[in-house]
C-alpha positions in Angstrom: 93.6 94.6 100.9 96.6 94.3 98.8 96.0 94.3 95.2 99.3 96.5 93.8 102.8 96.1 94.4 106.3 97.1 93.5 110.0 96.4 93.9 112.3 98.5 92.5 116.0 98.1 94.4 118.6 97.5 92.8 119.5 93.3 92.7 122.5 93.5 94.6 120.8 95.2 97.4 118.2 93.4 97.4 120.2 90.3 97.7 122.0 91.6 100.7 118.6 92.7 102.3 117.4 89.3 102.7 120.6 87.2 102.3 119.8 84.9 99.7 120.5 84.8 96.1 118.1 86.0 92.9 117.6 82.9 91.1 113.9 83.5 88.8 114.1 83.0 85.3 114.6 85.7 83.3 116.6 88.1 85.3 115.4 90.9 87.5 113.9 93.9 86.5 112.2 96.7 88.8 109.1 97.2 89.3 107.2 99.9 90.0 103.7 98.6 89.0 103.0 94.8 89.7 99.7 93.9 89.1 97.4 90.6 89.8 98.3 87.9 87.2 101.8 89.0 86.8 105.3 88.0 88.9 106.1 88.6 92.6 109.7 87.9 93.9 109.5 85.5 96.7 111.2 83.5 99.3 110.0 80.7 100.8 110.5 78.0 103.1 112.1 75.1 101.3 114.3 77.7 99.5 114.9 79.9 102.3 118.4 81.4 100.6 117.1 82.0 97.1 114.7 85.3 95.6 112.2 83.3 92.9 109.4 84.7 90.8 105.7 83.4 91.4 102.7 84.7 89.8 100.7 86.7 91.7 97.1 85.3 92.3 96.0 81.8 93.3 93.1 80.0 91.0 90.1 78.6 93.2 89.7 74.9 92.2 86.0 76.6 90.8 87.4 78.7 88.2 87.7 77.4 84.3 89.6 81.3 83.9 93.2 81.1 84.8 93.2 85.5 83.9 93.3 88.1 86.7 89.7 87.8 87.2 89.9 85.2 89.1 92.6 85.3 90.9 92.8 85.2 94.7 95.2 87.5 95.7 95.4 87.8 99.1 93.8 85.5 101.5 92.0 87.0 105.0 94.6 85.9 107.8 91.5 85.4 110.6 89.9 83.1 108.3 92.8 81.4 106.0 92.8 78.0 108.1 89.5 77.5 107.6 89.4 78.3 103.8 89.8 74.7 101.9 91.1 76.6 98.7 93.7 77.7 101.0 94.5 75.1 103.6 97.1 73.4 102.2 99.2 76.0 101.6 98.5 77.7 104.8 99.7 73.9 106.7 103.2 74.2 104.9 104.2 76.5 102.4 104.3 79.8 104.1 106.4 82.4 102.2 107.9 85.7 101.5 106.5 88.7 99.7 109.3 91.4 98.9 108.6 94.9 98.6 109.2 98.1 98.2 106.0 99.3 98.5 102.8 98.8 98.1 99.5 100.6 96.9 96.3 101.3 98.3 93.3 103.4 97.3 90.8 105.4 99.7 87.3 105.6 98.9 85.6 109.2 99.3 82.2 109.8 100.0 81.2 111.2 96.5 84.4 111.4 95.3 86.7 108.9 93.0 88.9 106.7 94.9 92.7 108.0 95.2 95.3 106.1 95.5 98.6 105.8 98.4 101.8 104.3 97.9 102.9 103.1 101.3 106.5 102.1 102.4 108.7 101.0 105.0 110.9 104.2 105.9 114.3 103.4 106.3 114.9 100.1 104.4 115.0 99.5 100.5 112.7 96.5 100.8 110.3 94.5 103.4 108.6 91.4 103.7 104.4 90.5 103.7 103.1 87.4 104.7 102.6 84.7 101.5 100.8 81.0 100.5 102.5 79.5 97.5 100.2 77.2 95.0 102.6 74.2 92.5 100.8 74.8 88.8 98.4 72.9 88.8 100.0 71.1 85.8 102.4 70.5 83.4 101.9 73.4 80.5 104.5 74.7 78.2 103.2 78.5 78.3 106.2 79.3 81.6 103.7 82.2 83.2 101.2 78.6 83.6 103.9 76.5 84.7 105.0 78.8 87.4 104.3 78.8 90.9 101.1 80.8 92.0 101.3 82.7 95.6 98.3 85.1 97.5 99.2 87.7 100.0 98.4 87.6 103.7 96.0 90.5 104.9 94.9 91.7 108.2 93.0 94.8 110.3 94.4 98.2 109.4 96.9 99.4 111.7 97.0 103.4 112.9 98.6 104.5 109.4 96.2 102.6 107.4 92.5 103.5 108.9 92.5 106.6 107.5 93.3 105.1 103.7 91.2 101.7 104.3 90.1 99.0 106.7 92.7 96.3 105.9 96.6 95.7 104.8 98.7 93.3 104.5 100.5 91.2 106.9 103.9 93.2 106.8 106.4 91.3 108.6 108.7 93.4 110.9 112.1 92.4 109.8 112.9 90.3 113.0 110.0 87.9 112.3 110.7 87.3 108.9 113.0 83.7 109.5 110.0 82.7 111.8 107.5 82.8 109.6 109.1 80.5 107.4 110.0 78.3 110.2 107.2 78.0 112.1 104.0 75.6 112.7 100.6 76.8 111.8 100.1 78.3 115.3 102.5 80.3 115.6 102.1 81.7 112.2 98.6 83.1 113.5 100.0 85.0 116.4 102.1 86.7 113.4 99.4 87.7 111.4 98.5 91.3 113.3 99.1 94.9 111.8 102.4 96.1 111.4 103.5 97.2 115.0 106.4 99.1 113.9 105.6 102.9 113.4 108.6 103.2 110.5 105.9 103.0 107.6 104.9 105.8 106.0 102.2 106.6 103.0 101.5 109.7 100.5 98.8 110.4 98.0 100.2 109.8 94.4 99.1 110.0 90.9 96.3 107.7 89.3 98.6 107.0 87.0 99.0 103.5 89.4 95.3 102.7 87.8 96.9 101.4 84.9 99.3 99.0 85.3 100.8 99.5 81.8 102.1 102.8 83.4 105.3 100.8 85.6 108.3 103.8 85.6 109.4 105.9 88.5 106.6 108.1 87.6 104.1 106.5 89.1 105.7 107.0 92.7 106.0 110.7 92.9 104.1 112.3 95.3 100.7 114.3 94.3 101.4 117.7 94.4 98.3 119.3 95.7 97.4 120.8 99.2 96.3 117.4 100.9 98.6 115.0 99.5 100.1 113.3 102.4 98.2 112.0 105.2 98.5 115.6 107.7 94.7 116.1 106.7 94.4 113.0 109.2 97.1 113.5 112.1 
């Protein structure tokens, strides 16, 4: 799964990386701890040369609460085409969800969960596969009038297996445009564990557990003798 994200590269680098202009209301601020319900920077098939901001988490039709509790922040790529709540978005509303690194928690028997930062070595930002939904209706509330987005997940690759059995669909750079332009059948072929060897991970402190902690200290490596993934090698 993917329940926390970050995006903190300078605006100029972000626009150059994706060859797109940031048009999101309110400008751009580096974020180190983006939680469900917050804004995610996205690029859609409808505007591939623009970086906009959508709210993270699709509200299911059976929910009467737009808070964080019921938000569908992830969609399993293996079954997304079969789920009524995602069916229309899967057919026609793909997007790129931009990231400087996501976070995942490793469960250890008899111990507390240990958070890890997963990032792409050698690249300032990368894209995860997403789907978006237009706002349900008119609202004077800026957040409620934002489109919604969910991140697709798949089975873990070799790097992620020791941490979690799922991971977001991280798109190799060369297929980012294809994800936006392809039909559902072709996009389904792109929903696979990340094939590259340029993802890396290291253990961080539990500061990330609190979404109120949104600064550079969140991404600092945890300094102890078992930090990192060397124990799994």
